[in-house]
N, CA, C and O atoms as a DFTB+ gen file, in Angstrom:
748 C
 N C O
     1  1     103.802      67.957     112.060
     2  2     103.015      68.672     111.092
     3  2     103.512      68.291     109.702
     4  3     104.712      68.336     109.433
     5  1     102.604      67.922     108.836
     6  2     102.971      67.521     107.480
     7  2     103.316      68.731     106.637
     8  3     102.709      69.793     106.777
     9  1     104.284      68.567     105.772
    10  2     104.709      69.639     104.888
    11  2     103.894      69.586     103.614
    12  3     103.751      68.523     103.009
    13  1     103.356      70.729     103.199
    14  2     102.612      70.719     101.955
    15  2     103.560      70.970     100.803
    16  3     104.602      71.608     100.958
    17  1     103.194      70.478      99.694
    18  2     104.021      70.595      98.500
    19  2     104.154      72.049      98.090
    20  3     105.210      72.455      97.605
    21  1     103.095      72.853      98.275
    22  2     103.145      74.242      97.842
    23  2     104.163      75.050      98.641
    24  3     104.807      75.936      98.080
    25  1     104.324      74.776      99.913
    26  2     105.329      75.488     100.704
    27  2     106.726      75.140     100.235
    28  3     107.624      75.982     100.223
    29  1     106.892      73.913      99.859
    30  2     108.191      73.490      99.376
    31  2     108.524      74.151      98.047
    32  3     109.689      74.434      97.767
    33  1     107.522      74.395      97.237
    34  2     107.743      75.031      95.940
    35  2     108.204      76.474      96.097
    36  3     109.039      76.941      95.322
    37  1     107.676      77.183      97.083
    38  2     108.071      78.570      97.279
    39  2     109.567      78.648      97.508
    40  3     110.238      79.531      96.974
    41  1     110.082      77.742      98.287
    42  2     111.507      77.756      98.552
    43  2     112.306      77.531      97.286
    44  3     113.342      78.162      97.077
    45  1     111.826      76.634      96.444
    46  2     112.546      76.333      95.210
    47  2     112.598      77.567      94.329
    48  3     113.623      77.839      93.702
    49  1     111.505      78.318      94.272
    50  2     111.412      79.459      93.380
    51  2     112.226      80.647      93.884
    52  3     112.642      81.495      93.094
    53  1     112.445      80.710      95.139
    54  2     113.121      81.859      95.705
    55  2     114.545      82.005      95.213
    56  3     115.032      83.121      95.031
    57  1     115.199      80.909      95.001
    58  2     116.610      80.974      94.669
    59  2     116.827      80.914      93.182
    60  3     116.426      79.957      92.521
    61  1     117.462      81.938      92.660
    62  2     117.674      81.964      91.217
    63  2     119.143      81.963      90.844
    64  3     119.462      82.085      89.661
    65  1     120.039      81.832      91.786
    66  2     121.454      81.809      91.445
    67  2     122.317      81.426      92.614
    68  3     121.826      81.293      93.735
    69  1     123.590      81.247      92.370
    70  2     124.515      80.861      93.428
    71  2     124.717      81.967      94.445
    72  3     124.392      83.125      94.184
    73  1     125.248      81.616      95.590
    74  2     125.396      82.550      96.676
    75  2     126.809      83.104      96.736
    76  3     127.481      82.966      97.758
    77  1     127.256      83.707      95.695
    78  2     128.498      84.456      95.712
    79  2     129.658      83.788      96.398
    80  3     130.031      82.668      96.049
    81  1     130.238      84.469      97.377
    82  2     131.478      84.009      97.967
    83  2     131.294      83.121      99.187
    84  3     132.282      82.769      99.832
    85  1     130.079      82.751      99.522
    86  2     129.917      81.806     100.614
    87  2     130.565      80.497     100.192
    88  3     130.621      80.174      99.006
    89  1     131.049      79.754     101.165
    90  2     131.794      78.551     100.829
    91  2     130.894      77.334     100.687
    92  3     131.249      76.239     101.124
    93  1     129.743      77.523     100.083
    94  2     128.913      76.363      99.810
    95  2     128.402      76.461      98.393
    96  3     128.151      77.552      97.883
    97  1     128.253      75.328      97.768
    98  2     127.706      75.274      96.417
    99  2     126.236      74.918      96.536
   100  3     125.883      73.803      96.920
   101  1     125.381      75.880      96.201
   102  2     123.962      75.621      96.279
   103  2     123.530      74.723      95.129
   104  3     123.999      74.881      94.002
   105  1     122.644      73.792      95.411
   106  2     122.156      72.893      94.363
   107  2     121.377      73.654      93.294
   108  3     120.853      74.739      93.545
   109  1     121.312      73.077      92.118
   110  2     120.569      73.681      91.021
   111  2     119.089      73.817      91.348
   112  3     118.407      74.653      90.755
   113  1     118.580      73.022      92.268
   114  2     117.162      73.102      92.626
   115  2     116.795      74.484      93.143
   116  3     115.644      74.908      93.037
   117  1     117.769      75.182      93.698
   118  2     117.499      76.529      94.182
   119  2     117.282      77.498      93.024
   120  3     116.583      78.501      93.169
   121  1     117.874      77.200      91.896
   122  2     117.737      78.053      90.721
   123  2     116.456      77.767      89.947
   124  3     115.866      78.674      89.360
   125  1     116.032      76.527      89.946
   126  2     114.977      76.093      89.038
   127  2     113.561      76.341      89.513
   128  3     112.654      76.372      88.682
   129  1     113.322      76.516      90.785
   130  2     111.956      76.538      91.277
   131  2     111.316      77.868      91.547
   132  3     110.126      77.908      91.857
   133  1     112.042      78.966      91.446
   134  2     111.512      80.269      91.832
   135  2     110.213      80.622      91.115
   136  3     109.233      80.986      91.766
   137  1     110.189      80.523      89.822
   138  2     108.994      80.907      89.070
   139  2     107.810      80.003      89.395
   140  3     106.671      80.467      89.451
   141  1     108.073      78.720      89.609
   142  2     107.005      77.780      89.945
   143  2     106.353      78.128      91.275
   144  3     105.136      78.007      91.415
   145  1     107.123      78.547      92.229
   146  2     106.582      78.913      93.537
   147  2     105.714      80.152      93.435
   148  3     104.616      80.197      93.988
   149  1     106.201      81.143      92.736
   150  2     105.413      82.356      92.564
   151  2     104.137      82.063      91.790
   152  3     103.092      82.657      92.055
   153  1     104.224      81.158      90.844
   154  2     103.035      80.749      90.088
   155  2     102.040      80.054      91.014
   156  3     100.839      80.312      90.938
   157  1     102.531      79.179      91.882
   158  2     101.651      78.495      92.831
   159  2     100.966      79.505      93.746
   160  3      99.764      79.403      93.993
   161  1     101.715      80.468      94.242
   162  2     101.103      81.501      95.089
   163  2     100.046      82.285      94.326
   164  3      98.987      82.598      94.871
   165  1     100.327      82.601      93.077
   166  2      99.354      83.340      92.261
   167  2      98.098      82.501      92.028
   168  3      96.981      83.016      92.092
   169  1      98.284      81.224      91.760
   170  2      97.149      80.343      91.501
   171  2      96.312      80.088      92.749
   172  3      95.146      79.708      92.645
   173  1      96.888      80.290      93.912
   174  2      96.162      80.055      95.156
   175  2      95.101      81.124      95.406
   176  3      94.221      80.931      96.245
   177  1      95.169      82.220      94.709
   178  2      94.177      83.275      94.885
   179  2      92.821      82.823      94.382
   180  3      92.562      82.870      93.180
   181  1      91.953      82.389      95.278
   182  2      90.660      81.840      94.886
   183  2      89.520      82.847      94.995
   184  3      88.452      82.640      94.418
   185  1      89.736      83.918      95.720
   186  2      88.697      84.932      95.835
   187  2      89.284      86.278      95.424
   188  3      90.500      86.468      95.428
   189  1      88.425      87.180      95.081
   190  2      88.869      88.497      94.640
   191  2      89.425      89.280      95.821
   192  3      88.792      89.386      96.872
   193  1      90.621      89.826      95.626
   194  2      91.210      90.649      96.677
   195  2      90.341      91.871      96.948
   196  3      90.292      92.367      98.073
   197  1      89.657      92.353      95.918
   198  2      88.781      93.523      96.079
   199  2      87.671      93.253      97.086
   200  3      87.260      94.158      97.812
   201  1      87.184      92.026      97.136
   202  2      86.137      91.699      98.109
   203  2      86.680      91.646      99.533
   204  3      85.906      91.577     100.488
   205  1      87.991      91.676      99.682
   206  2      88.621      91.576     101.005
   207  2      89.289      92.879     101.439
   208  3      90.041      92.890     102.413
   209  1      89.026      93.965     100.735
   210  2      89.686      95.237     101.058
   211  2      89.442      95.660     102.500
   212  3      90.315      96.264     103.123
   213  1      88.280      95.353     103.028
   214  2      87.964      95.728     104.410
   215  2      88.858      95.003     105.424
   216  3      89.000      95.444     106.564
   217  1      89.446      93.910     105.003
   218  2      90.292      93.108     105.888
   219  2      91.770      93.457     105.802
   220  3      92.579      92.922     106.559
   221  1      92.132      94.359     104.876
   222  2      93.543      94.724     104.740
   223  2      94.088      95.329     106.026
   224  3      93.355      95.931     106.812
   225  1      95.370      95.157     106.218
   226  2      96.059      95.748     107.370
   227  2      97.524      95.952     107.002
   228  3      98.036      95.329     106.072
   229  1      98.181      96.821     107.734
   230  2      99.612      97.030     107.534
   231  2     100.347      96.128     108.514
   232  3     100.311      96.351     109.724
   233  1     101.006      95.121     107.989
   234  2     101.720      94.170     108.834
   235  2     103.090      94.676     109.255
   236  3     103.781      94.028     110.042
   237  1     103.481      95.819     108.740
   238  2     104.739      96.470     109.111
   239  2     105.951      95.548     108.924
   240  3     106.629      95.167     109.878
   241  1     106.184      95.217     107.683
   242  2     107.360      94.419     107.351
   243  2     108.598      95.129     107.885
   244  3     108.766      96.323     107.640
   245  1     109.471      94.425     108.611
   246  2     110.645      95.053     109.250
   247  2     111.764      95.369     108.256
   248  3     112.891      94.894     108.400
   249  1     111.441      96.163     107.264
   250  2     112.377      96.498     106.185
   251  2     113.692      97.057     106.718
   252  3     114.769      96.664     106.270
   253  1     113.598      97.965     107.667
   254  2     114.810      98.618     108.166
   255  2     115.764      97.631     108.836
   256  3     116.972      97.674     108.601
   257  1     115.225      96.743     109.668
   258  2     116.080      95.766     110.354
   259  2     116.621      94.703     109.407
   260  3     117.670      94.113     109.664
   261  1     115.914      94.462     108.322
   262  2     116.295      93.391     107.416
   263  2     116.888      93.898     106.115
   264  3     117.062      93.124     105.173
   265  1     117.194      95.155     106.048
   266  2     117.677      95.755     104.804
   267  2     118.882      94.985     104.283
   268  3     119.928      94.927     104.930
   269  1     118.717      94.393     103.099
   270  2     119.756      93.561     102.507
   271  2     121.071      94.272     102.285
   272  3     122.119      93.627     102.279
   273  1     121.049      95.601     102.101
   274  2     122.303      96.319     101.874
   275  2     123.130      96.398     103.150
   276  3     124.352      96.535     103.094
   277  1     122.473      96.314     104.288
   278  2     123.163      96.435     105.558
   279  2     123.633      95.095     106.114
   280  3     124.496      95.047     106.990
   281  1     123.066      94.019     105.606
   282  2     123.385      92.699     106.126
   283  2     124.659      92.149     105.491
   284  3     124.914      92.349     104.304
   285  1     125.437      91.467     106.286
   286  2     126.559      90.701     105.763
   287  2     125.982      89.480     105.045
   288  3     124.823      89.122     105.258
   289  1     126.784      88.848     104.204
   290  2     126.270      87.706     103.438
   291  2     125.775      86.578     104.333
   292  3     124.741      85.974     104.050
   293  1     126.493      86.290     105.397
   294  2     126.035      85.213     106.282
   295  2     124.727      85.586     106.960
   296  3     123.859      84.732     107.141
   297  1     124.573      86.861     107.340
   298  2     123.308      87.315     107.932
   299  2     122.187      87.236     106.905
   300  3     121.074      86.822     107.231
   301  1     122.470      87.628     105.673
   302  2     121.461      87.584     104.607
   303  2     121.004      86.152     104.379
   304  3     119.815      85.905     104.179
   305  1     121.932      85.210     104.407
   306  2     121.583      83.806     104.246
   307  2     120.689      83.345     105.397
   308  3     119.723      82.615     105.178
   309  1     121.005      83.764     106.605
   310  2     120.187      83.423     107.772
   311  2     118.783      84.010     107.653
   312  3     117.792      83.338     107.937
   313  1     118.712      85.267     107.230
   314  2     117.407      85.919     107.080
   315  2     116.594      85.211     106.008
   316  3     115.398      84.978     106.187
   317  1     117.230      84.870     104.902
   318  2     116.553      84.156     103.828
   319  2     116.008      82.829     104.337
   320  3     114.854      82.487     104.078
   321  1     116.825      82.091     105.053
   322  2     116.383      80.823     105.629
   323  2     115.225      81.065     106.591
   324  3     114.233      80.337     106.562
   325  1     115.342      82.076     107.440
   326  2     114.294      82.373     108.412
   327  2     112.976      82.746     107.750
   328  3     111.911      82.316     108.195
   329  1     113.042      83.541     106.692
   330  2     111.810      83.933     105.994
   331  2     111.131      82.713     105.376
   332  3     109.918      82.538     105.500
   333  1     111.907      81.887     104.722
   334  2     111.327      80.699     104.105
   335  2     110.744      79.754     105.151
   336  3     109.690      79.156     104.936
   337  1     111.432      79.623     106.283
   338  2     110.925      78.764     107.360
   339  2     109.606      79.308     107.896
   340  3     108.668      78.546     108.129
   341  1     109.531      80.612     108.090
   342  2     108.305      81.218     108.601
   343  2     107.156      81.102     107.603
   344  3     106.016      80.851     107.995
   345  1     107.449      81.283     106.320
   346  2     106.418      81.128     105.287
   347  2     105.920      79.687     105.279
   348  3     104.720      79.432     105.187
   349  1     106.856      78.754     105.378
   350  2     106.480      77.344     105.440
   351  2     105.576      77.095     106.647
   352  3     104.529      76.461     106.519
   353  1     105.978      77.589     107.810
   354  2     105.186      77.384     109.026
   355  2     103.786      77.971     108.880
   356  3     102.800      77.362     109.294
   357  1     103.711      79.139     108.298
   358  2     102.430      79.815     108.133
   359  2     101.478      79.001     107.257
   360  3     100.321      78.782     107.619
   361  1     101.975      78.555     106.103
   362  2     101.111      77.832     105.175
   363  2     100.899      76.376     105.568
   364  3     100.063      75.701     104.968
   365  1     101.624      75.881     106.544
   366  2     101.366      74.526     107.018
   367  2     100.609      74.548     108.342
   368  3     100.460      73.507     108.982
   369  1     100.131      75.713     108.758
   370  2      99.352      75.810     109.992
   371  2      97.959      75.221     109.795
   372  3      97.523      74.982     108.669
   373  1      97.286      74.999     110.884
   374  2      96.004      74.298     110.873
   375  2      94.952      74.941     109.973
   376  3      94.181      74.219     109.341
   377  1      94.894      76.238     109.893
   378  2      93.838      76.897     109.144
   379  2      94.049      76.971     107.654
   380  3      93.118      77.297     106.918
   381  1      95.246      76.678     107.186
   382  2      95.524      76.877     105.762
   383  2      94.874      75.826     104.875
   384  3      94.458      76.147     103.762
   385  1      94.777      74.610     105.322
   386  2      94.256      73.547     104.461
   387  2      92.776      73.719     104.134
   388  3      92.315      73.202     103.116
   389  1      92.031      74.421     104.957
   390  2      90.613      74.639     104.691
   391  2      90.396      75.699     103.620
   392  3      89.336      75.739     102.995
   393  1      91.383      76.553     103.401
   394  2      91.243      77.674     102.477
   395  2      91.755      77.363     101.081
   396  3      91.133      77.744     100.089
   397  1      92.882      76.676     100.998
   398  2      93.552      76.505      99.710
   399  2      93.264      75.160      99.091
   400  3      92.986      74.187      99.791
   401  1      93.332      75.108      97.757
   402  2      93.226      73.843      97.045
   403  2      94.410      72.986      97.493
   404  3      95.554      73.441      97.494
   405  1      94.128      71.769      97.866
   406  2      95.141      70.898      98.460
   407  2      96.360      70.696      97.566
   408  3      97.492      70.721      98.048
   409  1      96.139      70.498      96.277
   410  2      97.264      70.255      95.365
   411  2      98.192      71.471      95.291
   412  3      99.413      71.314      95.274
   413  1      97.626      72.679      95.247
   414  2      98.456      73.886      95.195
   415  2      99.203      74.101      96.497
   416  3     100.376      74.474      96.495
   417  1      98.524      73.868      97.604
   418  2      99.169      74.011      98.911
   419  2     100.303      73.003      99.055
   420  3     101.383      73.343      99.538
   421  1     100.061      71.780      98.641
   422  2     101.110      70.758      98.706
   423  2     102.302      71.131      97.830
   424  3     103.450      70.919      98.218
   425  1     102.036      71.676      96.668
   426  2     103.104      72.099      95.758
   427  2     103.943      73.211      96.406
   428  3     105.172      73.179      96.351
   429  1     103.279      74.177      97.008
   430  2     103.969      75.272      97.682
   431  2     104.829      74.754      98.833
   432  3     106.002      75.112      98.949
   433  1     104.247      73.919      99.676
   434  2     104.970      73.397     100.838
   435  2     106.137      72.493     100.449
   436  3     107.188      72.526     101.090
   437  1     105.959      71.694      99.410
   438  2     107.056      70.824      98.967
   439  2     108.238      71.659      98.486
   440  3     109.389      71.347      98.794
   441  1     107.959      72.703      97.742
   442  2     109.025      73.578      97.266
   443  2     109.744      74.269      98.407
   444  3     110.972      74.350      98.419
   445  1     108.983      74.762      99.358
   446  2     109.587      75.412     100.523
   447  2     110.452      74.444     101.317
   448  3     111.557      74.786     101.740
   449  1     109.946      73.243     101.514
   450  2     110.697      72.243     102.272
   451  2     112.046      71.932     101.613
   452  3     113.071      71.856     102.291
   453  1     112.035      71.757     100.305
   454  2     113.281      71.461      99.592
   455  2     114.260      72.622      99.714
   456  3     115.450      72.407      99.943
   457  1     113.776      73.836      99.566
   458  2     114.640      75.010      99.676
   459  2     115.247      75.108     101.076
   460  3     116.426      75.425     101.230
   461  1     114.435      74.836     102.081
   462  2     114.948      74.875     103.453
   463  2     116.050      73.848     103.653
   464  3     117.077      74.147     104.263
   465  1     115.846      72.654     103.149
   466  2     116.880      71.624     103.276
   467  2     118.167      72.058     102.581
   468  3     119.260      71.889     103.122
   469  1     118.033      72.611     101.393
   470  2     119.214      73.059     100.648
   471  2     119.928      74.194     101.387
   472  3     121.157      74.219     101.450
   473  1     119.165      75.120     101.939
   474  2     119.776      76.226     102.686
   475  2     120.429      75.746     103.976
   476  3     121.487      76.246     104.358
   477  1     119.812      74.784     104.645
   478  2     120.400      74.264     105.875
   479  2     121.756      73.636     105.598
   480  3     122.694      73.789     106.381
   481  1     121.852      72.941     104.499
   482  2     123.145      72.370     104.104
   483  2     124.161      73.483     103.890
   484  3     125.305      73.383     104.335
   485  1     123.744      74.533     103.213
   486  2     124.645      75.659     102.952
   487  2     125.031      76.366     104.249
   488  3     126.183      76.762     104.423
   489  1     124.079      76.522     105.147
   490  2     124.387      77.179     106.420
   491  2     125.433      76.405     107.201
   492  3     126.350      76.991     107.777
   493  1     125.293      75.100     107.218
   494  2     126.261      74.272     107.945
   495  2     127.619      74.303     107.263
   496  3     128.644      74.423     107.934
   497  1     127.640      74.196     105.932
   498  2     128.911      74.181     105.197
   499  2     129.544      75.564     105.137
   500  3     130.741      75.714     105.384
   501  1     128.747      76.571     104.812
   502  2     129.292      77.893     104.551
   503  2     129.456      78.760     105.778
   504  3     130.393      79.555     105.865
   505  1     128.553      78.611     106.721
   506  2     128.575      79.467     107.894
   507  2     129.104      78.715     109.102
   508  3     129.631      79.322     110.035
   509  1     128.964      77.391     109.088
   510  2     129.462      76.590     110.192
   511  2     128.525      76.551     111.375
   512  3     128.951      76.235     112.486
   513  1     127.257      76.866     111.165
   514  2     126.295      76.845     112.258
   515  2     125.060      76.079     111.844
   516  3     124.658      76.096     110.681
   517  1     124.472      75.413     112.802
   518  2     123.181      74.791     112.574
   519  2     122.146      75.903     112.538
   520  3     122.317      76.911     113.223
   521  1     121.069      75.755     111.755
   522  2     120.040      76.790     111.700
   523  2     119.457      77.138     113.063
   524  3     119.071      78.287     113.280
   525  1     119.379      76.183     113.989
   526  2     118.835      76.479     115.305
   527  2     119.712      77.456     116.081
   528  3     119.229      78.130     116.991
   529  1     120.981      77.540     115.738
   530  2     121.885      78.462     116.410
   531  2     121.708      79.892     115.911
   532  3     122.330      80.817     116.434
   533  1     120.862      80.072     114.903
   534  2     120.682      81.380     114.285
   535  2     119.484      82.130     114.846
   536  3     119.109      83.169     114.303
   537  1     118.883      81.641     115.899
   538  2     117.604      82.153     116.333
   539  2     117.667      83.337     117.287
   540  3     116.612      83.772     117.748
   541  1     118.814      83.880     117.607
   542  2     118.865      84.895     118.640
   543  2     119.255      86.290     118.173
   544  3     119.160      87.228     118.965
   545  1     119.685      86.476     116.936
   546  2     120.095      87.815     116.555
   547  2     118.879      88.708     116.291
   548  3     117.768      88.213     116.102
   549  1     119.096      90.013     116.279
   550  2     117.993      90.973     116.196
   551  2     117.237      90.895     114.885
   552  3     116.027      91.116     114.859
   553  1     117.924      90.586     113.799
   554  2     117.211      90.478     112.526
   555  2     116.246      89.294     112.549
   556  3     115.128      89.384     112.042
   557  1     116.683      88.199     113.133
   558  2     115.824      87.025     113.236
   559  2     114.646      87.307     114.144
   560  3     113.530      86.869     113.862
   561  1     114.873      88.034     115.234
   562  2     113.779      88.380     116.146
   563  2     112.764      89.307     115.469
   564  3     111.559      89.158     115.669
   565  1     113.247      90.256     114.675
   566  2     112.343      91.152     113.947
   567  2     111.508      90.362     112.949
   568  3     110.307      90.591     112.807
   569  1     112.146      89.446     112.274
   570  2     111.458      88.605     111.305
   571  2     110.405      87.738     111.986
   572  3     109.278      87.619     111.506
   573  1     110.778      87.148     113.085
   574  2     109.848      86.313     113.827
   575  2     108.633      87.114     114.301
   576  3     107.502      86.631     114.247
   577  1     108.878      88.341     114.764
   578  2     107.775      89.204     115.209
   579  2     106.816      89.534     114.071
   580  3     105.600      89.555     114.259
   581  1     107.367      89.790     112.899
   582  2     106.539      90.079     111.724
   583  2     105.632      88.895     111.396
   584  3     104.429      89.064     111.198
   585  1     106.206      87.711     111.341
   586  2     105.406      86.536     111.000
   587  2     104.439      86.162     112.125
   588  3     103.366      85.621     111.861
   589  1     104.806      86.442     113.358
   590  2     103.865      86.214     114.452
   591  2     102.657      87.136     114.288
   592  3     101.527      86.744     114.578
   593  1     102.901      88.365     113.821
   594  2     101.810      89.288     113.551
   595  2     100.862      88.761     112.483
   596  3      99.646      88.919     112.594
   597  1     101.417      88.133     111.446
   598  2     100.579      87.524     110.410
   599  2      99.711      86.412     111.001
   600  3      98.518      86.317     110.712
   601  1     100.330      85.581     111.828
   602  2      99.587      84.477     112.432
   603  2      98.498      84.991     113.382
   604  3      97.380      84.477     113.379
   605  1      98.821      85.993     114.184
   606  2      97.823      86.556     115.101
   607  2      96.662      87.189     114.336
   608  3      95.506      87.099     114.752
   609  1      96.986      87.828     113.217
   610  2      95.942      88.399     112.363
   611  2      94.991      87.302     111.882
   612  3      93.771      87.460     111.940
   613  1      95.560      86.187     111.407
   614  2      94.731      85.076     110.951
   615  2      93.853      84.538     112.074
   616  3      92.674      84.253     111.863
   617  1      94.423      84.400     113.263
   618  2      93.632      83.934     114.412
   619  2      92.500      84.902     114.728
   620  3      91.362      84.486     114.944
   621  1      92.815      86.191     114.753
   622  2      91.815      87.214     115.057
   623  2      90.670      87.179     114.049
   624  3      89.516      87.416     114.407
   625  1      90.986      86.886     112.802
   626  2      89.981      86.826     111.729
   627  2      89.422      85.407     111.568
   628  3      88.747      85.113     110.582
   629  1      89.703      84.533     112.534
   630  2      89.216      83.149     112.520
   631  2      89.585      82.401     111.240
   632  3      88.805      81.599     110.725
   633  1      90.784      82.677     110.740
   634  2      91.313      81.995     109.562
   635  2      90.334      82.058     108.380
   636  3      90.202      81.103     107.615
   637  1      89.661      83.190     108.252
   638  2      88.686      83.361     107.173
   639  2      89.376      83.362     105.811
   640  3      90.585      83.576     105.711
   641  1      88.586      83.120     104.768
   642  2      89.137      83.131     103.419
   643  2      89.748      84.490     103.087
   644  3      90.816      84.561     102.479
   645  1      89.065      85.574     103.488
   646  2      89.603      86.912     103.203
   647  2      90.897      87.165     103.968
   648  3      91.820      87.781     103.435
   649  1      90.973      86.696     105.207
   650  2      92.204      86.874     105.981
   651  2      93.356      86.145     105.298
   652  3      94.458      86.683     105.199
   653  1      93.110      84.935     104.830
   654  2      94.149      84.182     104.132
   655  2      94.534      84.860     102.822
   656  3      95.701      84.844     102.430
   657  1      93.554      85.455     102.148
   658  2      93.860      86.147     100.893
   659  2      94.764      87.353     101.163
   660  3      95.711      87.600     100.416
   661  1      94.476      88.097     102.222
   662  2      95.310      89.242     102.594
   663  2      96.727      88.772     102.918
   664  3      97.700      89.408     102.512
   665  1      96.846      87.675     103.639
   666  2      98.166      87.136     103.995
   667  2      98.882      86.604     102.753
   668  3     100.092      86.786     102.618
   669  1      98.164      85.959     101.857
   670  2      98.780      85.455     100.624
   671  2      99.390      86.596      99.819
   672  3     100.504      86.481      99.307
   673  1      98.653      87.698      99.713
   674  2      99.172      88.865      98.989
   675  2     100.391      89.430      99.711
   676  3     101.358      89.834      99.066
   677  1     100.355      89.463     101.037
   678  2     101.498      89.945     101.823
   679  2     102.726      89.068     101.600
   680  3     103.840      89.581     101.494
   681  1     102.535      87.765     101.528
   682  2     103.656      86.841     101.306
   683  2     104.238      87.054      99.910
   684  3     105.452      86.964      99.729
   685  1     103.403      87.330      98.942
   686  2     103.927      87.618      97.604
   687  2     104.807      88.866      97.650
   688  3     105.809      88.944      96.938
   689  1     104.442      89.843      98.483
   690  2     105.281      91.033      98.657
   691  2     106.611      90.657      99.318
   692  3     107.652      91.230      98.996
   693  1     106.573      89.706     100.231
   694  2     107.808      89.249     100.887
   695  2     108.814      88.745      99.865
   696  3     110.023      88.881     100.056
   697  1     108.321      88.171      98.793
   698  2     109.227      87.639      97.785
   699  2     109.989      88.736      97.059
   700  3     111.051      88.469      96.495
   701  1     109.486      89.944      97.057
   702  2     110.269      91.060      96.525
   703  2     111.520      91.253      97.368
   704  3     112.609      91.471      96.837
   705  1     111.357      91.172      98.684
   706  2     112.503      91.292      99.581
   707  2     113.423      90.081      99.451
   708  3     114.647      90.218      99.475
   709  1     112.836      88.909      99.315
   710  2     113.633      87.694      99.148
   711  2     114.510      87.817      97.907
   712  3     115.682      87.442      97.934
   713  1     113.951      88.334      96.830
   714  2     114.742      88.534      95.604
   715  2     115.897      89.495      95.850
   716  3     116.991      89.302      95.319
   717  1     115.663      90.522      96.647
   718  2     116.711      91.481      96.996
   719  2     117.836      90.777      97.770
   720  3     119.018      91.024      97.530
   721  1     117.450      89.908      98.692
   722  2     118.456      89.151      99.450
   723  2     119.266      88.240      98.531
   724  3     120.480      88.109      98.685
   725  1     118.596      87.626      97.595
   726  2     119.309      86.739      96.671
   727  2     120.325      87.526      95.859
   728  3     121.449      87.070      95.649
   729  1     119.929      88.705      95.403
   730  2     120.894      89.543      94.659
   731  2     122.076      89.898      95.550
   732  3     123.215      89.918      95.084
   733  1     121.823      90.176      96.811
   734  2     122.892      90.499      97.762
   735  2     123.840      89.309      97.892
   736  3     125.060      89.471      97.916
   737  1     123.271      88.141      97.973
   738  2     124.082      86.928      98.144
   739  2     124.894      86.593      96.896
   740  3     125.934      85.941      96.999
   741  1     124.449      87.018      95.742
   742  2     125.186      86.756      94.505
   743  2     126.384      87.668      94.348
   744  3     127.362      87.287      93.705
   745  1     126.338      88.840      94.906
   746  2     127.440      89.806      94.732
   747  2     128.614      89.527      95.611
   748  3     129.605      90.257      95.567
């Protein structure tokens, strides 16, 4: 599956500072791209959210299981990586290219891809584990279930423009949590 530039941009924008006491030095690219990714997500809104109100749903973000105050720094880093990976997977799925302007989608995917690569390096250096070894803890399972719900919603709605708009808005909300994780990692 090809990575879009827009997914890669989201990853770049997510990181706005170093990760505190973890034993890895995050590249400056993690600091520089956060605003660009959020801008790309905002620009992707091609239809009025008001016209899609009938399609809204509560995706039940697993806030309690993923609460940044309860997570250790290594867990927070894993959750951050997992969220970005899931966002990347979602926006690089088959139905996304028909809905979004190709240049914006590519920008988003490229940013996400770069962020994932940078985080994977940090996970290996700082945590001593490959990202694939992080797939079994309960926080990761809760996160995976949440994103599976988003994907099932899109399938149920036949990847309609309104369904994608609802998911795009939901992903922008996810970035509020991502910012919380980043603050946790800085302390």
